[in-house]
N, C-alpha and C positions, 0 to 999 in steps of 0.2 A: 521642476516639472515643465515639460515642453508645452508650448502654446498649442491649443486646439484650434485647428483651422477647418473651415467649411467650404466644400466645393460642390457646385451643382452641375449636372450634365446628363448625357445619354450614354449608355453602355455601347461602346463602339465594337469591342471584340473581347473574347476570352483568351487568355494566354494559358491558364492552368486552372483546373477545378477538380478537387477531390470529392467524389460523390458521397463518400462515407462520412466525412466530418465537415464538409462545406467549405474547406479552405480554398480560397480563390485568388487568382491574380488576373486583373482585367485592365483594359484600357477604357478610360472615361473621356468622352469628348465634351469639354466644358462649354458653357454658354458663351464664353469668350473665344471659342474656336481652338483652345489648346487641348492637347492629349495628355492625360495624367494617368500614371500607373497606380492602381489601387490594390491593396492586399488586405486579406482578413477573412473571417468566417462569413461568407455571403452565399449561402446555399441557394440553388434554384435561380441564379441570376442568368440572364440571357441578353444578347445584343438587342437594342431597340428600347429597352425600358429606361425610364428616367430615375435618377438617383440623386439624393443629397447626402453627401458623406461628411461626417465629422471625424477628424482624426489628427494624427501627428506625422510630420515628415520624417522619413528615415532614408539613410543613404545605403543603397545596395551596391556592392562592389562591381557587379556586372551590369545591372540595369539602371544604375544611377538613382536619382531621387524618386521615391515612391511614398504614397500616402497610406499609412496603416489605419484602417477603418476601425473606429471605436463606437461610432453611432451611425445609424442608417435610417433614411426615409426613402421608400421606393414607391413608384407609381407605374402602372402599366402604360405601354405606348398607345398613342391615339392617332398618330399619323400613319397612313396606309403603308408607306414604305417601311416605317419602323415596325409595324405589325408583321409584315412579311419577314423581316430579319428575325424578329422575336420567335415566330412560329417555326421557322426553318432552322433554328439553332439546336434542335434536338430535344426541346422540352416536351414535344408530343411524339409518341411512338408512331412511326410510319409517315411523318410529314417532313418532306424535304423542301428545297426551294421552289420546285415546280408546283407541287401540291399546295404549298402555302400561298403562292401567287394566285392560283385558281380560286382558293377559298376567299382571299381578300378581294379579288376581282368581283366575286359574287356578292359578298356581304359588306364590303367596305369598312368604315369605322366601327360598325356593329359586330365585327367578326368575333372578337373575344367574348362578347355577351352571348352571341349565338352558340359558340362552342360550349359554354357552360350551361346555358339554360334551355336551348332548343337544338341539341346536337342531331336530331333526326333530319333536320333540314340540310345537313351535309350530303345526304343521299341524292339530292338534286344535282350535285356536281358530277360531271362525267368522270368515271374512274373510281369513285368512292362508293363501295358497296355498303350494305347495312352493317356487316361485320366490321368493316374498316372504320365506318363512322362511329361505331360503339367503342372501338379501340382508341381512336383519337380523343373521343369525349372523356373516357375513363382516365387516360393519360393526362389530359389537361386538368381534369378535376383534382387529381392527386397533386399535380404541380401547384394549383391554386390553393389547395388545402394547406400545403406546407407554407406557402407565402402568407396566408392569413394567420397561421400559427405563429410565424415569425413576427408578423405585425402586432399580434396580440401581446407577445412577450416583450416586444420593443417598447410598448407603452409603459412597461414597468422596469425598463432598463435591464432586462434579462438577456443574456447572450444568445445569438442566433443558434449556436451549437446545441442549445437546450432543445430547440425545435426538432433538430435531427434525432436527439435521444428520445423525445416523446413520440415522434413518428415511428421510430424503430420499435418502440415498445407497444404502442397502441394502434399502429397502422393508420388507415384513412380516417378512423374514428377519433383520432387524437384531439382535434379541436373541439368536437362535440363533447367528448368526455371531460376535457378541461373546463369547458363552460359549465358542465353539470357539476363538476367537483374540482375547483382550482387547488384544493389541498393535496391533489396528486403530486403537485410540485415538491412537496416536502417528503415524498416517499424516498426510500433508499436510492432508487435508480436515478433520481433527479438531484436530490440533496440541497434544495433551496431552503434557506433558514425559515423556520416556522413563522417568525414574526413578519417576514416579507410576504409569505404566502397568505398569512392572515390579513395583511393590509390589502392585498389584491382581492381576496374574497369579499372583504367588507366593501371595497369600492364597487364590486359587482352586485352588491345588494344582499349578500348572504347574511342572515340574522346571526347574532352572537350565540344563540342557543341551538343552532341547526346541528343535525346529527353529523354532517360531514366535518364540521369544525371540531366538535367535541371528540369524535373518534380519531381524527388526525392528531389532535393534541395528545391523546393517550399513547398512540403508537410512536409519536415523536419523542415523548419522554422515555419510552422503553429503548428506542434506538439511540437516543442521546446518551443514556446511561450505559448502554452496551459499549459505547466508545470510551467510557470511564472504567470498563472492566467488569461491569455487572452482568451476570447471566439472567437474573430476574430482579424484580423489585417487590418488596412487600406491598401488599394491596394498599395499606394505609399510607405509605410513603409515596406510592404512585399517584394516589388520589390527591394528596396534599400538593405534590409538585405540579400536577396538571392544573389544579385549581389556582395555584400561584401563577402559572403560565398564562392562564386565561383571565385571571382577575375575577373569579366567580366563586360561588359556593360549591362545596364538594359534591353536592347531590347531582349536579349536572354531569361531571365526568364519571361519576359512579354509574349512572344509567348507560353512558357510552361504553364504559368498560364491560358492563354486563352484556351489552349487545355484541361487542367484539368477541367475548368469550363464547357466546351462543353460536356465532358463525365460525368459530374455530381459528380466528386470526390471533387471538391471545389464549394461552392455556393457563388456568389457575389451578394450583395444587398446593396442599399443605406440605411444607418442607421444614423439618426441625421446628415444628410448632409455629411456623410463620406462613401466612397465606401468600404464597409466591405467585407473581404474575409474569409469565414468560411470553416473548414473541415465539410463535409456533416453531420456527426453525431452530431456536436455541433450546427449547424444551426437547425437541426431537434429538438434537445433538447430545444433550445430557443423558437422556434415557437410553439412547443407543450406545453411548460410551460405557455406561454402567452395565448394560446387558452383555455387550461384547467382552468386556473385561471379566465378567463372571464366567463366561465360557472359557476364556484362557486360563483363569485361576482354577477352574475345576479339573484341569488336566494335570495329573501327576507326571511331570515331564521326565523324571529320571527313570529310564527303563533298565539301565545297566547296574545301578547301585554301586558303581565303581568310581564315582567322581573323585573321592579323596586320593585314590591310587593314581588316577590320571593327572591330578594336580601335582603330585609329587614327581611324576615323570616329567612334567613340563618344567618344574623347578630345576631338575637335574639337566635337562636338555638346554635350558636357557642360561644356566649358571647363576640363578638368582634364588633368593629366599624371600617368600612373601611374608609380610606382616600378618598377624593373626586375622585382622578384618579383611585384608586383601584375599587371603587364602579362603576365608569363609565365603566371600563374594564369588570367587571363581567356582568353588564347589557348588554353591547354591544355584548358579546359572544352569547347571545340569539338572538340578533337583526341583526347580520351580518353573511354572509356566510363565509367570511374570516376576521380574526382580527389579528393584530400585537400588541404585548405588549413588550415594550423595556425599559430597565433601568439598571443602574449600581448596584453594591453591596449595600445591605442595604435599597433598595427602595421598598421592599415588593413584588417582583415578585412571590416568593413561596406562600405567603398568597393569592395573587390574583389567582394563578393557582388552589390552593385548593378550593377557592370559586367557580371558574368556573366548576371544577369537581363536586362539590356539586350541583350546578345549573343544570348541564346536567343530573345528577342522578335524580333530582326531575322532570326533563322533560321526564324521561324515555328513555334517549338516550343511545345507546351502544357506550362506549368511548374507544378509543385506545390511549395509551401514548407512545411516541417514542422520541428518541434522536439519534444523529449521532454516538456516541461511546458507548461501553459497560459501561464505568465508568459513563458517563452522564446518561445513562438509569437507572443504579443502583441507582444513587443519586436521580433521579426523582421518582423512586419507593419508596424510603425511605421517601421522603418529602411529598408524597401523601398518607401516611398511609399504605404503603405496597402493593399498587396496582401494577399490572404487568406493566412494561415498557420495551419496546424492542428497539434494534437498528433498524434503518430504513432498513438496509441490511436484517436483519432476518425477519422483518415485511413483506417485499416485496418478500421474498424467493429468494434472489439473488444467482445466480450460474454462473459458467463459461462455456460457450459453446465452446467445443474443436473444433467443425467443423468450426464455424465462427470466433473464437478467439475474442469473445465479451462477455460482461456481459449480462446475461438475467435475467428476473424477472418472478417468478411464478404468481405474482399479477400484473394485468394490466387491460386494458379496458374490455377484455373478461372474466377475472377472478378477479373482483374488491374485495377490502377489505370489510369484513362484519362489517362496522362501520358507525354510524351516526355522530360521531364527532372524529376528530383527533387533539390531542394537541402535538405539536412538540417543544421540548426544545433545547437550544443551537443552535438556528437557524443560527447564524453567521458562524458556521462551515460547513453548508450545501452548496455543490457546485451545479452548474447548472444541471449536468446530473442526480445526485441523486434526486434533487428536482423535475425535470421533470418526473422521473420514479415514484415518490410518487404521483404526481398529476394524472398521468395516471391510478393509481390504486384506485382513489377515485370516488365513484358514484356521479352523479349530485345531489346536495342537501346536501352532506356531509359538516358539519361545519369544518372549519380548523382554529386552533388557533396557531399562531407562536410566540414563546417566545425567547427572547435573549437579549444580550447586544450589541448594534450597534457600540459601541466604541472598541470592541475587534478586534483582527486580523481577516481578512477575511479568507475564506476557503482555504485549501491547493490546492484543485482542481480549475478548471477554473470557473470564474464567480465571481460576487459580489452580490449574490442573495438577502441577507437580506437588504443591503443598497439600492439596486435597487428597491425592493418592497416598502420600506419606502418612497424613494424620488420620486417614480412614481406618488404619490398623488392618486392612485386608490384604495389602500388598507387602510381601517380605521386603524389608529395607535394611541395607547395610550402610552404616554411617562410618565414613573414613575420617577419623579425627587426628590421627597421628601425623605430625609434620615431620617429614624425613630430614635427616641431617643435612643433606645437600640443599634442600629447600630452606632450611633454617638459616643458611648463610645469606639468603636473599632478604634484603631490607624491604623489598616490595611485598613479599609474602608475610614477613613478620608484621608489617604495618597493616596489611589487609586483615590479618587475624585480630590484631589489636582493635581495629575499627569494629570488627564483628562482635567484639566483646564490649563495645561501648566506650573504648578508649580512643582518644585522638591519635593520629599518626605522629611520629616524631617530628619535631620542628627544627632540628639541627639541619644545616644546609647540605652536608655531604655524608651520605651513608653507603657509598659504593654504587648501588644501582638505584638509589632513591635520593632525590634532592628536593628541598623545599626552599622556595624563594618568596619571602614575605613581601606582598604588595597590597596595601590597603586601599589604594585608589584605583578605580576601574581603568582609567586611561593609562596609568603606569603599568598595570597588570597586562593590558592588551599589548602595549608596545614591547614589554618583556617577552610575551609569547611569540610575537612576530620575530623579534631579534633572535630568540632561541632557534626557531625553525629556519631562519634565513642564514644565520651566521654561526652562532655559538655552538650548537650541537653538530652541524656538519664539519666545522673547522676544528673545534676543540675535542669532540668525542668521535669524530669520523663516522657519524651516522648521517647518511644522505637524507635530504628533505623528504624524499619519497617514502622513507621508512618511519617517518614521524607522523603520528596522528594527534591532532588537537581535540580535546574533549571539553565540554562545558555542560552544565545541567540544563541550560535553556536556549531557546531559539532567539528570543527577543532581547532587546536592551543592548547596552554598550559592550557587554561581555557575552552576548549570545552568538549563535552560529552565523546568523545573517551578516552581522557586522564583521565578525572575525574572518569570514570567508572572503569578503571584499578586500580586506587588508592583506590577507595571506595570498590571495590570487595576485595582487599587484607586487607583492614581495617575492613570490616564488615562481610566478609565471607571467612576467610583464609582457606587454605587447612589443614585439620586435619586427623589423622589416621581414616580409615574407610570411609572417604568422597570421593566419586568418582568425577572425572572431565574428560573433553574431550578437547583436543587441536584442534582448528579449525583455520587454517591459523595462524594469529598472535593473535587470541583471545582464551581465556580459558573460558569454561562454566563449572560451578561447581554446585553440589547439593546445594540447598538453594539460588541460585542466583535469583535476581529479573530481569525479562526479559520483552522485549516488541516485539510484532509482528511488522515487518517493511514493510510488504506488504500483500496485500490480497491473501489468499489461500482459494479457494472455496471448496476444497476437503478434508480438515482436518476433521476427524470424532472425535467428543467429546461426553462425557457422564457425567451427573451429578450424585451425590450420590443417588438420588431418582430413578435412572434408565432412566431419560429423556435423549434422544440422539438427536444430531443435527450435522450439518456440517458447516464448514467455520470459519476461524479466519481472522480478519481484521486488517489492518494497524492501529496501535495505541493501540490494545488490550494488556493489561499488565498482567503478570502472574509470576509464580515462578517455578523453576526446583525442582521437588519433589524427583525425582529418576533418576539415570543414570545407565543403564545396565552395570554391571562389565565387560562385553565383549565389551562395547563401541559401540553397534549397534543401541541403541535407548535411548531416554530420555522421561520421563513422566513429563508433564507440567500441572500446575493448573492455569487456567485463571478464577479467581473469581468463583470458584466452578465448572468450566467445565474442566474435565480431558481429556487430549489428549496425544497420543503417537506420538513423532516425531522421524523419522529415522535420522541418522547422515547427510545424504545428504540434509536435510531440515534446517540445522543449519544456512544457509545463510539467512533464513527468520526471524531470531530473533537477537536482540541486547541486551546487558546488559542495565538495566533501573534504576540503582541507580541514575544516572543523566540523565535528558531529556532536549531537547531543549524546549524553551517556546512554539514554534509552536506545538510540539507533545503533550504538556500538556494541550493545549486548550480543554475546555469541561470537564476537570477533576478538582476536588477539593481535597486538601490534608489537613490532620490535621496540618502538619507543613511543610513549604516551606523554603529552604535555597537557596537564589538567589545569584549566582556568577555574579556580574555586573562589567565586565572588558571590555576594548576596543575589538571590533571585526569589521566585515565588516560594512561599512557605511549603507548598506541597512537594517541592524539589529539594528542600533543605533537610533531607532525611538520611539516615544511616545507609539504607539500601542503595541510594544513588552514589554515595561516596565509596562504599564497598565495591560496587560493580565497576566504578571508574578505576579504582586501584588495581583490580584484578584483570584489566584489559592489557596491561603492560607485561611484555615477556622479558626484555633485557634491561630497560631503563624507564624510570618514571620520574618526571619533573612536575612538581605541584607548584603552581604560581597563584598566589592569592592571599586572602585574609586569614590569619591564624584563628581569629574568632569564628569565622565561618566553618572551618574544619572542626573545631571543638563542638560547635553547635550541631553540625550534621552527625558527628559520631555519637553524640548524646541523645539524638532524637530518633528513637526507634519506632516512632508512630507509623503504623502501616494502615493505609486506607483499606477499610473493610470492603471486600468484594462479595456481593451476594451470589452465591453459587451453591447448588444442591448436590454436586457430585460426591463430596465427602459423605454427606448424610445418606445418600442413596446406596453407596457402596457399603457403608457400615451396617445399614439396616437390611440390605439384600443378603448379607452374610448371616443374619440371625437364624434364617430357616435352613 
């Protein structure tokens, strides 16, 4: 860890400042007369103010040594010359150097106090009208409000960027609202851990039984469990968990829960004989999804009654013969408003989808193809003869609403998709809120075909949509179980189906497209993985390193993605003369690195080589760093042909992707997969993780790890229960 240094001084000048996120580069004139370059999130800074910076030294290739600010203490200027610099820097609307000088000439060292407390006195200065005095005062108050908000957060070592988020959401009243209810910090938009927020509130004198604390704890538990996949929590479990969190009797959170229900923030409803408690937006998503599905299901889609004849024509034209379940699926696509097709690898899902596309074409339908991730959409496009396939996010025109701090969609009931049929692949990855948004954008009568592998891991987001739809009994489902002869020749597919039946994969070393290398020590397993990617597979199997994806169940530990990515980066993309890199915390990003977007960013502008432009990068998008500015201010990234410029403050949004977790890889296929199968958290040592990992490989799979781990994972079919009401709602809405 680099040594933390402290520097005192006065802000001499600003080199760069991003008003949206507070990222700043400034020159600090130290008490010793030196000029130091300081970088970091320092919103509302202006020349003339005093600053104590705690940080670490970094070397910038263009600007040399600079201090990265980690801690800040700031005080307003007191010297008249410094006050003039401060006011004329742009912090007050309509105040330039001349006006600033006149104000300071009149009020001297009391200038800043006058601006905030007695702004009417500005009218005594020649050239300042009552209107201009009011504008100057309001601008200065906003500036000071943000400064005080930052100072408040700094007491608790919270980052300055959080002040920007709070100001964005609550405006000028942010400080007042935070003092009235510090638990706002634990809301979704801020994301501060409840324990820290609780500590802050207690230090401010909030009692342990206050309504703000109790209600925040209830909503925190619901949000926390949403991240674990739950759409709702049973009332009894919610109260127990909240009481545990607060260390109190259940009577206190029960009263808070009832208050939240009364004001509509939480919805309580009996679901399958359970008193379910929902965050309002999740309840709305579930109810809407059920209602919209019922509309689609009520339409008898087959108007021609000639589906079987058309399927036979397609067989003759394509020179193929469908298996019975494939034929059934293609015919049912014409006969049902909603159809599910599910099956494991090698069972003919792709051939079936091609047949459905051909059928819909012959019926004159306008078809839309979609998938949850960019990789899955690209694969879908390739497998359907180059037809355009989009991510669901882009299909719906997903954006981030800064005013409401919620996701919004351009396509909805008022502006539906112009499509007669939608085919959605990798359905197991789709969570409740995204599925509900898609359904809202479909016109009544639109055919919907959902394709996926029900045995894969469920979505990262809340819900268990694909499984719920299948088990509800309301949606016609075709199970493709026959493994075709060509697929049977693949050891990858045979082993995947064995694992799905609870049997471990074969442990012999060479099975054609599947290899197992037994390594029972973590360090030896990791060195083998690196050697495979760097030398053995490229040289022995002629598979370039770019076509190899390392997978592991976990992020942490010696065989997690964080450690593996460091080693693989050095092995596959070492620093060489002329290759630029950026140090970001403990991570290094280098030209040529494979990277992954780790959260949704709805504002990133991208452009394709043909001039097509768009916005938004989404969690799981994989790309490569093509160029790093020699000055270290920006990076150029290529996400499958979409070029985007990222500023350095956006580096928290990307991770190295030489190694990925199995969960992150879901929905993607790779020419070659190297799976590091070593012990990790019990929740990850399950059949679904192993099955999903095996089915990511298209041509070659190499498993490196402990044979006992593979046996244990294959045998462990424990699936974490997800509280979701969609299955129950669909089943019961069909009774009438």
